[in-house]
All heavy atoms as an XYZ file, in Angstrom:
875
protein
N      12.437     56.923      4.143
C      11.131     57.530      4.049
C      11.036     58.454      2.837
O       9.984     58.602      2.265
C      10.844     58.291      5.338
C       9.408     58.673      5.479
S       8.438     57.206      5.719
C       7.007     57.874      6.426
N      12.155     59.050      2.448
C      12.129     59.961      1.309
C      11.813     59.211      0.021
O      11.196     59.764     -0.870
C      13.471     60.678      1.174
N      12.219     57.944     -0.084
C      11.942     57.155     -1.269
C      10.464     56.880     -1.454
O       9.986     56.646     -2.546
N       9.705     56.891     -0.377
C       8.270     56.628     -0.445
C       7.545     57.696     -1.245
O       6.622     57.412     -1.979
C       7.696     56.547      0.975
C       6.219     56.257      0.998
C       5.748     54.978      0.771
C       5.290     57.269      1.221
C       4.398     54.706      0.781
C       3.931     57.017      1.233
C       3.499     55.727      1.017
O       2.162     55.460      1.025
N       7.977     58.923     -1.127
C       7.314     60.032     -1.807
C       7.981     60.425     -3.113
O       7.572     61.371     -3.758
C       7.258     61.260     -0.888
C       6.362     61.029      0.277
C       6.748     60.754      1.551
C       4.935     61.016      0.289
N       5.664     60.569      2.360
C       4.530     60.740      1.605
C       3.960     61.208     -0.683
C       3.198     60.651      1.970
C       2.631     61.125     -0.307
C       2.269     60.851      0.992
N       9.013     59.682     -3.529
C       9.692     60.041     -4.767
C       8.766     59.800     -5.964
O       7.934     58.907     -5.962
C      10.984     59.233     -4.929
O      10.682     57.864     -5.090
N       8.934     60.623     -6.967
C       8.072     60.573     -8.143
C       8.812     59.856     -9.262
O       9.936     60.202     -9.597
C       7.688     62.000     -8.587
C       6.847     61.960     -9.834
C       6.979     62.721     -7.459
N       8.181     58.848     -9.826
C       8.740     58.108    -10.944
C       8.128     58.669    -12.226
O       6.914     58.621    -12.409
C       8.421     56.621    -10.787
C       9.098     55.754    -11.832
O       9.760     56.309    -12.741
O       8.964     54.534    -11.745
N       8.960     59.223    -13.094
C       8.442     59.873    -14.302
C       7.718     58.886    -15.217
O       6.779     59.260    -15.908
C       9.576     60.556    -15.057
O      10.522     59.609    -15.498
N       8.143     57.609    -15.211
C       7.454     56.611    -16.034
C       6.019     56.404    -15.548
O       5.104     56.218    -16.345
C       8.209     55.287    -16.013
C       9.514     55.343    -16.807
C      10.303     54.099    -16.631
N      10.787     54.137    -15.242
C      11.206     53.093    -14.561
N      11.220     51.915    -15.093
N      11.629     53.220    -13.320
N       5.830     56.456    -14.243
C       4.482     56.270    -13.700
C       3.600     57.485    -13.984
O       2.409     57.340    -14.240
C       4.540     55.982    -12.200
C       5.057     54.594    -11.915
C       4.888     54.222    -10.472
C       5.352     52.789    -10.267
N       5.025     52.295     -8.953
N       4.175     58.659    -13.968
C       3.402     59.864    -14.292
C       2.976     59.816    -15.758
O       1.826     60.110    -16.096
C       4.217     61.130    -13.978
C       4.400     61.267    -12.467
C       3.546     62.362    -14.560
C       5.320     62.381    -12.065
N       3.902     59.433    -16.635
C       3.580     59.305    -18.055
C       2.507     58.243    -18.259
O       1.548     58.448    -19.011
C       4.835     58.934    -18.838
C       4.581     58.706    -20.310
C       5.840     58.257    -21.025
C       5.532     57.908    -22.473
N       6.695     57.363    -23.167
N       2.635     57.112    -17.577
C       1.655     56.031    -17.698
C       0.281     56.485    -17.217
O      -0.729     56.182    -17.856
C       2.113     54.809    -16.907
N       0.238     57.231    -16.141
C      -1.044     57.730    -15.626
C      -1.682     58.682    -16.632
O      -2.889     58.607    -16.884
C      -0.842     58.433    -14.286
C      -2.094     59.001    -13.639
C      -3.096     57.897    -13.344
C      -1.738     59.764    -12.382
N      -0.886     59.549    -17.228
C      -1.406     60.474    -18.236
C      -1.964     59.743    -19.442
O      -3.034     60.089    -19.956
N      -1.271     58.711    -19.887
C      -1.735     57.952    -21.046
C      -3.003     57.169    -20.708
O      -3.940     57.102    -21.509
C      -0.619     57.034    -21.575
C       0.484     57.898    -22.181
C      -1.147     56.033    -22.592
C       1.716     57.161    -22.602
N      -3.074     56.607    -19.507
C      -4.282     55.890    -19.091
C      -5.473     56.834    -19.035
O      -6.567     56.501    -19.498
C      -4.052     55.186    -17.732
C      -3.144     53.974    -17.938
C      -5.378     54.761    -17.108
C      -2.718     53.303    -16.670
N      -5.277     58.019    -18.495
C      -6.367     59.003    -18.443
C      -6.810     59.352    -19.862
O      -8.012     59.407    -20.157
C      -5.937     60.262    -17.658
C      -6.924     61.396    -17.836
C      -5.759     59.920    -16.188
N      -5.866     59.566    -20.756
C      -6.193     59.872    -22.147
C      -6.949     58.716    -22.798
O      -7.941     58.928    -23.499
C      -4.917     60.181    -22.932
C      -5.092     60.585    -24.380
C      -5.851     61.905    -24.480
C      -3.745     60.693    -25.056
N      -6.498     57.492    -22.555
C      -7.175     56.325    -23.124
C      -8.598     56.179    -22.596
O      -9.470     55.670    -23.294
C      -6.373     55.053    -22.833
C      -5.096     54.869    -23.645
C      -4.289     53.695    -23.114
C      -5.416     54.680    -25.116
N      -8.841     56.609    -21.373
C     -10.191     56.539    -20.818
C     -11.078     57.678    -21.306
O     -12.295     57.525    -21.414
C     -10.130     56.537    -19.289
C      -9.540     55.274    -18.666
C      -9.391     55.448    -17.166
C     -10.376     54.056    -19.006
N     -10.470     58.816    -21.622
C     -11.243     59.975    -22.078
C     -11.706     59.804    -23.523
O     -12.814     60.224    -23.875
C     -10.415     61.267    -21.911
C     -10.310     61.616    -20.427
C     -11.014     62.422    -22.684
C      -9.405     62.790    -20.135
N     -10.902     59.172    -24.358
C     -11.238     59.027    -25.780
C     -12.606     58.364    -25.982
O     -13.444     58.908    -26.711
C     -10.114     58.296    -26.540
C      -8.885     59.198    -26.635
C     -10.572     57.869    -27.933
C      -7.652     58.509    -27.181
N     -12.888     57.204    -25.369
C     -14.227     56.619    -25.568
C     -15.352     57.499    -25.020
O     -16.446     57.532    -25.589
C     -14.172     55.289    -24.810
C     -12.740     54.999    -24.632
C     -12.027     56.301    -24.620
N     -15.078     58.215    -23.946
C     -16.104     59.106    -23.402
C     -16.435     60.222    -24.385
O     -17.604     60.572    -24.577
C     -15.644     59.700    -22.072
C     -15.559     58.729    -20.902
C     -14.942     59.405    -19.686
C     -16.924     58.170    -20.577
N     -15.428     60.775    -25.002
C     -15.651     61.838    -25.995
C     -16.396     61.285    -27.200
O     -17.365     61.886    -27.680
C     -14.311     62.475    -26.420
C     -13.720     63.270    -25.255
C     -14.495     63.366    -27.641
C     -12.316     63.761    -25.502
N     -15.969     60.124    -27.693
C     -16.615     59.539    -28.864
C     -18.073     59.189    -28.597
O     -18.904     59.250    -29.498
C     -15.852     58.307    -29.338
C     -14.516     58.576    -30.014
C     -13.790     57.274    -30.305
C     -14.709     59.374    -31.289
N     -18.395     58.831    -27.370
C     -19.782     58.490    -27.056
C     -20.671     59.731    -26.968
O     -21.888     59.619    -27.049
C     -19.849     57.702    -25.752
O     -19.473     58.513    -24.663
N     -20.084     60.908    -26.824
C     -20.860     62.146    -26.706
C     -21.038     62.882    -28.032
O     -21.863     63.770    -28.144
C     -20.204     63.089    -25.687
C     -20.122     62.510    -24.286
C     -21.480     62.120    -23.748
O     -22.429     62.886    -23.827
N     -21.580     60.904    -23.240
N     -20.263     62.511    -29.044
C     -20.366     63.159    -30.350
C     -21.587     62.605    -31.077
O     -21.853     61.405    -31.032
C     -19.095     62.906    -31.182
C     -17.883     63.529    -30.515
C     -19.253     63.438    -32.599
C     -16.573     63.185    -31.170
N     -22.303     63.481    -31.750
C     -23.442     63.029    -32.546
C     -23.097     63.084    -34.030
O     -22.218     63.843    -34.448
C     -24.685     63.904    -32.285
O     -24.403     65.246    -32.706
C     -25.075     63.894    -30.822
N     -23.802     62.278    -34.788
C     -23.580     62.238    -36.233
C     -23.922     63.587    -36.858
O     -23.253     64.042    -37.787
C     -24.402     61.100    -36.874
C     -23.951     59.742    -36.328
C     -24.292     61.130    -38.390
C     -22.515     59.392    -36.621
N     -24.942     64.257    -36.345
C     -25.305     65.570    -36.912
C     -24.183     66.581    -36.706
O     -23.952     67.436    -37.564
C     -26.613     66.074    -36.299
O     -26.473     66.259    -34.909
N     -23.462     66.489    -35.583
C     -22.319     67.376    -35.369
C     -21.229     67.100    -36.398
O     -20.611     68.023    -36.921
C     -21.746     67.189    -33.961
C     -22.620     67.700    -32.858
C     -22.091     67.307    -31.488
O     -21.517     66.229    -31.317
N     -22.299     68.172    -30.511
N     -20.997     65.823    -36.687
C     -19.967     65.462    -37.667
C     -20.378     65.858    -39.080
O     -19.538     66.221    -39.904
C     -19.683     63.959    -37.611
C     -18.959     63.463    -36.370
C     -18.862     61.948    -36.386
C     -17.585     64.080    -36.255
N     -21.664     65.769    -39.373
C     -22.147     66.114    -40.718
C     -22.003     67.603    -41.004
O     -21.797     68.000    -42.152
C     -23.604     65.699    -40.868
O     -23.727     64.309    -40.716
N     -22.104     68.433    -39.982
C     -21.990     69.884    -40.156
C     -20.538     70.328    -40.339
O     -20.277     71.369    -40.927
C     -22.588     70.607    -38.953
C     -24.087     70.451    -38.833
C     -24.595     71.107    -37.573
C     -26.066     70.824    -37.366
N     -26.551     71.331    -36.080
N     -19.615     69.541    -39.813
C     -18.202     69.916    -39.869
C     -17.653     69.714    -41.282
O     -18.051     68.780    -41.985
C     -17.405     69.078    -38.881
N     -16.749     70.580    -41.720
C     -16.138     70.396    -43.048
C     -15.233     69.166    -43.065
O     -14.672     68.782    -42.038
C     -15.333     71.679    -43.255
C     -15.069     72.183    -41.881
C     -16.236     71.751    -41.034
N     -15.096     68.562    -44.213
C     -14.253     67.378    -44.354
C     -12.783     67.753    -44.191
O     -12.316     68.749    -44.737
C     -14.472     66.738    -45.724
O     -13.595     65.648    -45.890
N     -12.044     66.916    -43.475
C     -10.609     67.127    -43.311
C      -9.798     66.287    -44.292
O      -8.579     66.388    -44.338
C     -10.191     66.769    -41.878
C     -10.827     67.589    -40.762
C     -10.381     67.068    -39.407
C     -10.471     69.054    -40.907
N     -10.488     65.472    -45.082
C      -9.824     64.569    -46.018
C      -9.277     65.365    -47.207
O     -10.030     65.972    -47.970
C     -10.798     63.500    -46.492
S     -10.068     62.358    -47.677
N      -7.968     65.340    -47.366
C      -7.328     66.069    -48.461
C      -7.762     65.503    -49.800
O      -8.066     66.251    -50.733
C      -5.789     66.020    -48.311
C      -5.371     66.756    -47.040
C      -5.102     66.609    -49.530
C      -3.920     66.578    -46.682
N      -7.819     64.178    -49.905
C      -8.216     63.528    -51.156
C      -9.624     63.954    -51.561
O      -9.867     64.296    -52.721
C      -8.133     62.002    -50.997
C      -8.468     61.247    -52.259
C      -7.518     61.075    -53.249
C      -9.730     60.708    -52.461
C      -7.801     60.388    -54.420
C     -10.036     60.018    -53.621
C      -9.069     59.856    -54.591
O      -9.365     59.175    -55.744
N     -10.554     63.946    -50.604
C     -11.933     64.333    -50.908
C     -12.026     65.819    -51.259
O     -12.784     66.211    -52.143
C     -12.849     64.013    -49.732
C     -14.308     64.270    -50.024
C     -15.188     63.792    -48.908
C     -16.642     63.960    -49.294
N     -17.534     63.282    -48.377
N     -11.262     66.643    -50.572
C     -11.290     68.081    -50.853
C     -10.734     68.408    -52.239
O     -11.171     69.361    -52.869
C     -10.530     68.853    -49.774
C     -11.279     68.881    -48.454
O     -12.499     68.766    -48.414
N     -10.543     69.013    -47.378
N      -9.777     67.625    -52.701
C      -9.186     67.882    -54.013
C     -10.025     67.261    -55.131
O     -10.323     67.914    -56.129
C      -7.732     67.354    -54.070
C      -6.852     68.193    -53.147
C      -7.191     67.379    -55.496
C      -5.443     67.673    -52.984
N     -10.417     65.984    -54.958
C     -11.092     65.270    -56.048
C     -12.616     65.295    -55.949
O     -13.296     65.057    -56.942
C     -10.644     63.799    -56.077
O     -11.088     63.149    -54.879
C      -9.147     63.679    -56.230
N     -13.135     65.514    -54.751
C     -14.578     65.450    -54.562
C     -15.086     64.033    -54.355
O     -16.278     63.803    -54.200
N     -14.187     63.061    -54.356
C     -14.556     61.651    -54.177
C     -14.092     61.166    -52.808
O     -13.101     61.654    -52.274
C     -13.913     60.788    -55.261
C     -14.343     61.153    -56.658
C     -13.614     60.300    -57.671
C     -13.981     60.716    -59.085
N     -13.254     59.940    -60.088
N     -14.820     60.187    -52.280
C     -14.436     59.612    -50.987
C     -13.198     58.728    -51.132
O     -13.051     58.008    -52.114
C     -15.575     58.757    -50.417
C     -16.730     59.600    -49.907
O     -16.548     60.816    -49.742
O     -17.809     59.032    -49.659
N     -12.332     58.779    -50.133
C     -11.191     57.873    -50.085
C     -11.602     56.639    -49.275
O     -12.723     56.541    -48.792
C      -9.978     58.558    -49.457
S     -10.105     58.823    -47.673
N     -10.682     55.721    -49.067
C     -10.994     54.498    -48.326
C     -11.292     54.784    -46.857
O     -11.971     54.031    -46.199
C      -9.836     53.534    -48.418
C      -9.730     52.842    -49.736
C     -10.267     53.262    -50.913
C      -9.064     51.632    -50.008
N      -9.963     52.375    -51.907
C      -9.221     51.356    -51.377
C      -8.329     50.746    -49.236
C      -8.677     50.232    -51.981
C      -7.796     49.631    -49.838
C      -7.968     49.380    -51.193
N     -10.791     55.880    -46.351
C     -10.994     56.197    -44.937
C     -12.192     57.089    -44.670
O     -12.580     57.258    -43.507
N     -12.757     57.660    -45.717
C     -13.896     58.560    -45.522
C     -15.057     57.824    -44.858
O     -15.410     56.724    -45.265
C     -14.346     59.158    -46.852
S     -13.252     60.458    -47.457
N     -15.609     58.424    -43.837
C     -16.723     57.842    -43.106
C     -16.305     57.040    -41.894
O     -17.153     56.575    -41.133
N     -15.006     56.870    -41.689
C     -14.541     56.050    -40.575
C     -14.907     56.670    -39.230
O     -15.362     55.966    -38.327
C     -13.017     55.827    -40.659
O     -12.717     55.217    -41.914
C     -12.524     54.951    -39.536
N     -14.736     57.970    -39.090
C     -15.071     58.620    -37.824
C     -16.564     58.498    -37.542
O     -16.970     58.151    -36.428
C     -14.658     60.102    -37.845
O     -13.270     60.193    -38.137
C     -14.940     60.762    -36.506
N     -17.382     58.742    -38.559
C     -18.836     58.601    -38.388
C     -19.201     57.155    -38.068
O     -20.096     56.892    -37.267
C     -19.569     59.085    -39.636
C     -19.509     60.597    -39.787
C     -20.166     61.043    -41.053
N     -19.251     60.674    -42.151
C     -19.575     60.648    -43.416
N     -20.793     60.946    -43.793
N     -18.688     60.318    -44.337
N     -18.496     56.196    -38.669
C     -18.764     54.791    -38.410
C     -18.414     54.428    -36.968
O     -19.173     53.719    -36.296
C     -17.983     53.911    -39.380
N     -17.292     54.932    -36.474
C     -16.894     54.647    -35.093
C     -17.881     55.273    -34.115
O     -18.283     54.642    -33.137
C     -15.449     55.129    -34.837
C     -14.467     54.247    -35.605
C     -15.124     55.130    -33.349
C     -13.040     54.720    -35.587
N     -18.298     56.499    -34.387
C     -19.293     57.150    -33.524
C     -20.601     56.358    -33.555
O     -21.240     56.153    -32.520
C     -19.500     58.622    -33.946
C     -20.703     59.228    -33.251
C     -18.246     59.434    -33.643
N     -20.989     55.870    -34.718
C     -22.202     55.058    -34.818
C     -22.069     53.766    -34.011
O     -23.023     53.320    -33.388
C     -22.509     54.726    -36.274
O     -22.841     55.885    -36.989
N     -20.895     53.175    -34.020
C     -20.677     51.971    -33.214
C     -20.800     52.268    -31.727
O     -21.354     51.462    -30.970
C     -19.301     51.368    -33.512
C     -19.168     50.608    -34.821
C     -17.740     50.146    -35.018
C     -20.114     49.436    -34.868
N     -20.296     53.413    -31.301
C     -20.422     53.791    -29.895
C     -21.880     54.028    -29.515
O     -22.250     53.902    -28.357
C     -19.582     55.024    -29.576
C     -18.179     54.691    -29.188
C     -17.184     54.625    -30.145
C     -17.852     54.436    -27.871
C     -15.891     54.309    -29.797
C     -16.558     54.105    -27.513
C     -15.575     54.045    -28.476
N     -22.696     54.359    -30.495
C     -24.128     54.543    -30.265
C     -24.914     53.262    -30.569
O     -26.134     53.271    -30.603
C     -24.647     55.707    -31.111
C     -24.003     57.017    -30.727
C     -24.334     58.145    -31.677
O     -24.988     57.965    -32.691
N     -23.866     59.339    -31.339
N     -24.184     52.157    -30.809
C     -24.746     50.830    -31.075
C     -25.618     50.788    -32.323
O     -26.559     49.993    -32.411
C     -25.515     50.312    -29.853
C     -24.710     50.239    -28.553
C     -25.593     49.773    -27.418
C     -23.505     49.345    -28.708
N     -25.298     51.615    -33.289
C     -26.003     51.622    -34.568
C     -25.094     50.947    -35.604
O     -24.411     51.599    -36.396
C     -26.344     53.051    -34.985
C     -27.313     53.109    -36.145
O     -27.611     52.049    -36.732
O     -27.773     54.223    -36.461
N     -25.097     49.622    -35.593
C     -24.155     48.847    -36.389
C     -24.423     48.954    -37.891
O     -23.481     49.038    -38.677
C     -24.176     47.381    -35.948
C     -23.860     47.210    -34.495
C     -24.848     46.851    -33.596
C     -22.580     47.424    -34.019
C     -24.560     46.702    -32.250
C     -22.274     47.281    -32.675
C     -23.274     46.920    -31.781
N     -25.685     48.959    -38.282
C     -25.981     49.036    -39.720
C     -25.576     50.396    -40.295
O     -25.055     50.473    -41.406
C     -27.462     48.763    -39.983
O     -28.266     49.738    -39.360
N     -25.792     51.461    -39.533
C     -25.388     52.789    -39.994
C     -23.865     52.891    -40.064
O     -23.318     53.475    -40.995
C     -25.948     53.868    -39.070
C     -25.734     55.275    -39.578
C     -26.488     55.535    -40.871
O     -27.637     55.156    -41.021
N     -25.828     56.174    -41.813
N     -23.179     52.294    -39.096
C     -21.715     52.287    -39.110
C     -21.198     51.590    -40.361
O     -20.269     52.070    -41.010
C     -21.181     51.595    -37.862
N     -21.815     50.470    -40.712
C     -21.408     49.728    -41.910
C     -21.676     50.543    -43.174
O     -20.903     50.488    -44.124
C     -22.128     48.386    -41.952
C     -21.653     47.477    -43.055
C     -20.446     46.800    -42.939
C     -22.393     47.308    -44.207
C     -20.001     45.972    -43.952
C     -21.957     46.482    -45.224
C     -20.757     45.816    -45.092
O     -20.312     45.008    -46.096
N     -22.760     51.296    -43.175
C     -23.074     52.123    -44.342
C     -22.087     53.276    -44.506
O     -21.741     53.641    -45.626
C     -24.496     52.667    -44.243
C     -25.547     51.617    -44.478
C     -26.953     52.157    -44.311
O     -27.150     53.342    -44.044
N     -27.931     51.285    -44.466
N     -21.624     53.830    -43.394
C     -20.654     54.925    -43.484
C     -19.327     54.446    -44.058
O     -18.708     55.124    -44.871
C     -20.422     55.575    -42.127
C     -21.523     56.509    -41.702
C     -22.112     56.389    -40.453
C     -21.970     57.520    -42.540
C     -23.126     57.253    -40.054
C     -22.981     58.376    -42.160
C     -23.549     58.240    -40.918
O     -24.547     59.087    -40.534
N     -18.853     53.289    -43.595
C     -17.606     52.739    -44.120
C     -17.602     51.240    -43.871
O     -17.540     50.791    -42.730
C     -16.397     53.392    -43.451
C     -15.095     53.038    -44.146
O     -14.943     51.962    -44.718
N     -14.140     53.958    -44.094
N     -17.647     50.475    -44.945
C     -17.721     49.019    -44.841
C     -16.471     48.411    -44.208
O     -16.518     47.329    -43.642
C     -17.983     48.421    -46.214
C     -19.359     48.761    -46.736
C     -19.543     48.287    -48.141
C     -20.900     48.585    -48.724
N     -21.615     49.731    -48.279
N     -15.371     49.124    -44.272
C     -14.116     48.623    -43.696
C     -14.092     48.696    -42.173
O     -13.133     48.264    -41.545
C     -12.938     49.396    -44.284
C     -12.744     49.105    -45.751
C     -11.793     50.105    -46.393
N     -11.889     50.050    -47.832
C     -12.780     50.738    -48.546
N     -13.631     51.540    -47.967
N     -12.799     50.629    -49.857
N     -15.160     49.205    -41.583
C     -15.223     49.330    -40.130
C     -15.169     47.962    -39.458
O     -14.717     47.851    -38.321
C     -16.463     50.142    -39.684
C     -16.301     50.639    -38.239
C     -17.738     49.349    -39.824
C     -15.210     51.639    -38.064
N     -15.592     46.916    -40.167
C     -15.553     45.569    -39.591
C     -14.114     45.097    -39.390
O     -13.862     44.184    -38.604
C     -16.353     44.551    -40.427
C     -17.821     44.918    -40.465
C     -15.798     44.429    -41.829
N     -13.175     45.716    -40.084
C     -11.752     45.413    -39.899
C     -11.101     46.469    -39.007
O     -10.324     46.144    -38.109
C     -11.022     45.359    -41.258
C     -11.589     44.214    -42.110
C      -9.523     45.204    -41.076
C     -11.148     44.241    -43.541
N     -11.422     47.723    -39.251
C     -10.777     48.827    -38.551
C     -11.101     48.841    -37.062
O     -10.212     48.973    -36.223
C     -11.164     50.173    -39.192
C     -10.633     50.256    -40.618
C     -10.663     51.348    -38.367
C     -11.192     51.413    -41.418
N     -12.380     48.697    -36.715
C     -12.758     48.825    -35.310
C     -12.155     47.734    -34.424
O     -11.622     48.048    -33.353
C     -14.280     48.874    -35.146
C     -14.695     49.213    -33.755
C     -14.541     50.500    -33.259
C     -15.209     48.250    -32.906
C     -14.902     50.825    -31.970
C     -15.575     48.558    -31.617
C     -15.427     49.850    -31.150
N     -12.188     46.449    -34.827
C     -11.521     45.448    -33.984
C     -10.025     45.720    -33.800
O      -9.477     45.498    -32.723
C     -11.760     44.131    -34.720
C     -12.988     44.365    -35.507
C     -12.939     45.812    -35.908
N      -9.370     46.219    -34.858
C      -7.942     46.548    -34.730
C      -7.727     47.709    -33.765
O      -6.810     47.680    -32.931
C      -7.341     46.879    -36.095
C      -7.182     45.709    -37.047
C      -6.739     46.195    -38.420
C      -6.209     44.693    -36.501
N      -8.571     48.743    -33.863
C      -8.462     49.873    -32.936
C      -8.749     49.437    -31.502
O      -8.074     49.873    -30.562
C      -9.413     50.994    -33.346
C      -9.044     51.773    -34.594
C     -10.152     52.758    -34.944
C      -7.727     52.491    -34.412
N      -9.736     48.570    -31.332
C     -10.065     48.065    -30.000
C      -8.910     47.245    -29.426
O      -8.553     47.389    -28.254
C     -11.342     47.226    -30.057
C     -11.881     46.733    -28.728
C     -12.241     47.912    -27.822
C     -13.091     45.843    -28.956
N      -8.290     46.422    -30.269
C      -7.132     45.647    -29.847
C      -5.994     46.565    -29.385
O      -5.389     46.341    -28.327
C      -6.648     44.740    -30.980
C      -5.275     44.166    -30.748
C      -5.076     43.128    -29.851
C      -4.166     44.690    -31.401
C      -3.814     42.617    -29.619
C      -2.899     44.189    -31.184
C      -2.731     43.151    -30.285
O      -1.474     42.664    -30.054
N      -5.705     47.599    -30.185
C      -4.637     48.530    -29.814
C      -4.971     49.287    -28.537
O      -4.101     49.504    -27.690
C      -4.369     49.521    -30.957
C      -3.710     48.935    -32.189
C      -3.673     49.966    -33.304
C      -2.313     48.446    -31.857
N      -6.239     49.681    -28.370
C      -6.663     50.393    -27.165
C      -6.423     49.510    -25.937
O      -5.850     49.960    -24.941
C      -8.138     50.779    -27.273
C      -8.605     51.657    -26.167
C      -8.591     53.014    -26.143
C      -9.151     51.250    -24.907
N      -9.101     53.470    -24.950
C      -9.450     52.403    -24.175
C      -9.415     50.010    -24.338
C      -9.995     52.366    -22.897
C      -9.952     49.965    -23.062
C     -10.241     51.141    -22.371
N      -6.847     48.252    -26.001
C      -6.672     47.322    -24.879
C      -5.197     47.062    -24.626
O      -4.749     47.041    -23.472
C      -7.438     46.009    -25.141
C      -8.942     46.273    -25.106
C      -7.053     44.938    -24.142
C      -9.789     45.116    -25.599
N      -4.426     46.876    -25.693
C      -2.985     46.607    -25.559
C      -2.276     47.740    -24.824
O      -1.513     47.503    -23.880
C      -2.379     46.422    -26.954
C      -0.895     46.222    -26.964
C      -0.383     46.127    -28.391
C       1.120     46.152    -28.435
N       1.634     46.117    -29.807
N      -2.531     48.982    -25.252
C      -1.861     50.112    -24.609
C      -2.386     50.354    -23.197
O      -1.629     50.725    -22.311
C      -1.987     51.381    -25.461
C      -1.064     51.347    -26.646
C      -1.572     51.217    -27.936
C       0.308     51.415    -26.493
C      -0.728     51.164    -29.029
C       1.161     51.365    -27.574
C       0.638     51.239    -28.831
O       1.485     51.183    -29.907
N      -3.667     50.142    -22.989
C      -4.224     50.310    -21.650
C      -3.558     49.337    -20.673
O      -3.124     49.732    -19.587
C      -5.746     50.105    -21.659
C      -6.388     50.386    -20.341
C      -6.656     51.687    -19.968
C      -6.709     49.357    -19.467
C      -7.238     51.974    -18.750
C      -7.286     49.623    -18.251
C      -7.555     50.938    -17.888
N      -3.449     48.067    -21.062
C      -2.808     47.063    -20.195
C      -1.335     47.377    -20.004
O      -0.806     47.273    -18.887
C      -3.017     45.651    -20.765
C      -4.489     45.258    -20.643
C      -2.127     44.635    -20.078
C      -4.855     43.970    -21.348
N      -0.659     47.795    -21.083
C       0.778     48.096    -20.981
C       1.041     49.201    -19.952
O       1.897     49.061    -19.083
C       1.328     48.536    -22.328
C       2.788     48.992    -22.248
C       3.276     49.597    -23.522
N       3.381     48.558    -24.543
C       3.697     48.809    -25.804
N       3.920     50.041    -26.210
N       3.787     47.833    -26.682
N       0.290     50.291    -20.041
C       0.548     51.405    -19.146
C      -0.043     51.171    -17.755
O       0.457     51.727    -16.778
C       0.061     52.714    -19.768
C       0.969     53.117    -20.903
C       0.560     52.984    -22.228
C       2.252     53.573    -20.660
C       1.408     53.336    -23.263
C       3.108     53.914    -21.687
C       2.676     53.790    -22.986
O       3.531     54.124    -24.007
N      -1.055     50.336    -17.656
C      -1.564     49.975    -16.338
C      -0.531     49.139    -15.584
O      -0.333     49.329    -14.388
C      -2.873     49.194    -16.473
C      -3.624     48.907    -15.184
C      -4.020     50.214    -14.496
C      -4.851     48.062    -15.459
N       0.174     48.267    -16.295
C       1.246     47.481    -15.666
C       2.385     48.376    -15.185
O       2.931     48.175    -14.114
C       1.788     46.461    -16.644
C       0.889     45.277    -16.834
C       1.495     44.276    -17.766
N       0.610     43.130    -17.918
C       0.673     42.274    -18.910
N       1.589     42.413    -19.866
N      -0.166     41.271    -18.975
N       2.724     49.391    -15.994
C       3.764     50.333    -15.577
C       3.323     51.077    -14.323
O       4.090     51.258    -13.381
C       4.086     51.349    -16.714
C       4.990     52.469    -16.207
C       4.720     50.633    -17.888
N       2.068     51.471    -14.303
C       1.547     52.232    -13.173
C       1.506     51.384    -11.899
O       1.788     51.883    -10.802
C       0.149     52.754    -13.501
C      -0.459     53.770    -12.549
C       0.395     55.017    -12.507
C      -1.877     54.096    -12.966
N       1.178     50.114    -12.036
C       1.030     49.244    -10.862
C       2.324     48.558    -10.440
O       2.367     47.948     -9.384
C      -0.035     48.178    -11.134
C      -1.440     48.712    -11.387
C      -2.379     47.576    -11.731
C      -1.936     49.493    -10.189
N       3.369     48.703    -11.263
C       4.653     48.077    -10.951
C       5.238     48.689     -9.675
O       5.219     49.899     -9.491
C       5.625     48.255    -12.105
C       6.906     47.479    -11.963
C       7.788     47.571    -13.166
N       7.074     47.068    -14.343
C       7.163     47.605    -15.549
N       7.896     48.660    -15.747
N       6.500     47.081    -16.560
N       5.772     47.836     -8.839
C       6.379     48.299     -7.591
C       7.741     48.942     -7.888
O       8.530     48.408     -8.652
C       6.582     47.133     -6.623
C       5.297     46.493     -6.151
C       4.513     47.420     -5.240
O       5.085     48.204     -4.508
N       3.208     47.334     -5.327
N       7.995     50.067     -7.272
C       9.295     50.722     -7.404
C      10.311     49.997     -6.562
O      10.015     49.516     -5.477
C       9.206     52.183     -6.956
O       8.311     52.874     -7.760
N      11.546     49.929     -7.080
C      12.607     49.252     -6.340
C      13.545     50.244     -5.715
O      13.776     51.287     -6.109
C      13.380     48.327     -7.272
C      12.513     47.187     -7.741
C      13.325     46.278     -8.619
C      12.460     45.120     -9.106
N      13.161     44.225     -9.945
């Protein structure tokens, strides 16, 4: 009976990661473009040179995608058509990986 209540650290870690993976899209869906526009740029390249790097606009593009504004997302960063599917693939991959750990039967 004591084994029934034992805590598996891998399952606790998996649960934490699953919760984090579920919170990220919720946070991104609540951010507005005006909030991002007011914030200072974190891009070191842009802060030093004053020019956009290849990644500039990616966060705004992802937020625009969460708001289903595809044309605005493309305008912020044209590479979003490559970046977002890759991020979505990684999100699904890790979600399934840790869900399997969580649902695995203890021996």
